[in-house]
C-alpha positions, 0 to 999 in steps of 0.5 A: 765195722759192721754195715749199718742195719738197713731200715725200711722207710715209708715217706708220707707221700708214699703213704698218701699215694697208697691211701689214695689208691686204696680209696680208688679201689673201694670207690670202684668196687662200690660202683660195681657191687651196687650195679652188678651185685656181689657174685657178678663182680670180679676182682679183675673188674674192680681193678679195671674200674679202678684203673689199677693192676689186678695185683694191686687189688689183691695186695691191698685186700687179698680177696673179693670178700675182703674188698666188700668188708673194707668197703662196708666198714668205710661206709658204716663209719664214714672213714677208715679209722679203726674206731668201732661204732659204739666208740664213735662220737655221734653214737656216744652223743645219742646215748648221752642225750638227756631227753628221751624223745630227742635221743630217738630223734638223734638216733633217726638222724644218725641212722639216716646218715649211715643208710644214705652212705651204706644202704645200697651196699647193705642190700648187696651184702644181704643178697650175697650172703646165701652164695658166699660163706665169708659174706654170710658171716659178715651179714651175721656180724652186721645183724648182731652188731646192729641189734646190740647198738639198738639195744644199748639205746633202748637200755638208756630209755629203760634206765631213765624210766622212759619206756612204755610200762608194758615194754621191757628192754628186750621187747623195746630193742626188738621194736627199734631194731625192726623200725631201723632195719636196713630192709625197711629203709630199702622198701620205703626209700629205694622201692617206694620212693620216700625221701631220706628226710621223710624216712627220718621223720617217720622213724623218729615219730614211730619209734617215740610212739612205740617206745616212750611212755607218755611222759617220755614222749612229751618231754 
């Protein structure tokens, strides 16, 4: 009789341990990236900060850019599920909100939540882009995705006839993209000391004033 085929088996406990180690590494990397910047942070430093072997970090993420990319996805989405922003419930709720002004308030709220998680890391990525091709590509992808997500919101305003009459969707998307850009958050919240709540209120009010026709703003 032939020997039975050997099958690999990964227990739920082992998967949980691996997930916990991965999160431990990402948390350590976030602290180091935000404190020291991308260029000054090494894989060895991440391993030491996380309290794991250097090999463990390489097995989990392969490269330092891979660590940063995984950390960005975690902070953007709020978890490690492989679900893009445009398919997330909170983003769909923005698009499906029937009232244009409330739609922009939802946009401001969800944007605040994401920026509170990821605003500091976005500055790390932006600063690291000129010195690393992988990070430059990541920043370019972030910018492109962010613009498309803002454009989709403005498109719903255009479809509802809620945009100011002098605006088309492209110009409106440019305005929303600029107001919601992480650099503006950085300047107002991290440099000028605004509270996140103050930024959220300003963003919602300014977006409505800039984008909505009087009837849309007053709904």
